[in-house]
C-alpha positions in Angstrom: -8.7 0.8 -9.6 -7.5 0.2 -6.0 -6.1 3.7 -5.6 -9.1 6.0 -6.4 -6.9 9.0 -5.7 -5.5 8.7 -9.2 -8.9 9.3 -10.8 -10.5 12.7 -10.9 -14.0 11.3 -10.5 -13.9 11.8 -6.7 -13.3 14.7 -4.4 -10.1 13.0 -3.0 -7.8 13.3 -5.9 -4.4 14.8 -5.1 -4.0 18.4 -5.9 -0.5 18.6 -4.5 2.4 16.5 -5.7 3.6 15.8 -2.2 0.2 14.4 -1.1 0.1 12.2 -4.2 3.6 10.8 -3.5 2.7 10.0 0.1 -0.6 8.3 -0.9 1.1 6.2 -3.6 3.9 5.2 -1.3 1.4 4.2 1.4 -0.6 2.2 -1.1 2.4 0.3 -2.4 3.6 -0.4 1.2 0.1 -1.8 2.1 -0.1 -3.8 -1.1 3.3 -5.4 -0.6 3.5 -5.9 3.2 -0.1 -6.1 4.5 -2.3 -7.6 1.8 -2.3 -11.4 1.4 -2.6 -12.2 -2.3 -4.7 -15.1 -3.3 -2.4 -16.4 -6.0 0.7 -16.3 -3.7 -1.2 -17.1 -0.5 1.3 -14.7 1.2 2.3 -11.1 0.8 4.7 -10.1 -2.0 7.3 -9.0 0.6 7.1 -12.5 2.3 7.6 -14.1 -1.1 10.6 -12.0 -1.8 12.1 -12.7 1.6 11.8 -9.1 2.9 9.4 -10.0 5.7 8.6 -13.1 7.7 5.0 -12.1 8.7 2.0 -10.2 7.5 2.2 -6.7 8.8 -0.8 -5.0 10.5 -1.9 -1.5 9.5 -0.6 -0.2 12.9 2.8 -1.8 12.2 3.0 -0.3 8.8 2.2 3.2 10.1 4.7 2.8 12.9 7.4 1.9 10.4 6.5 5.0 8.3 
């Protein structure tokens, strides 16, 4: 439900496979590096030892 691009109920669904791949990759990166999870109290990347801080959106886009 977080990625509305996967449902066809909106006008923003992906018609091209390349656009869908880019949107899903960006969503997974945001979910793992930017979003602090309530059960973990950190991001999944921090829990796994891949990152030492919560990334900002600007930092995520610069890394892409």
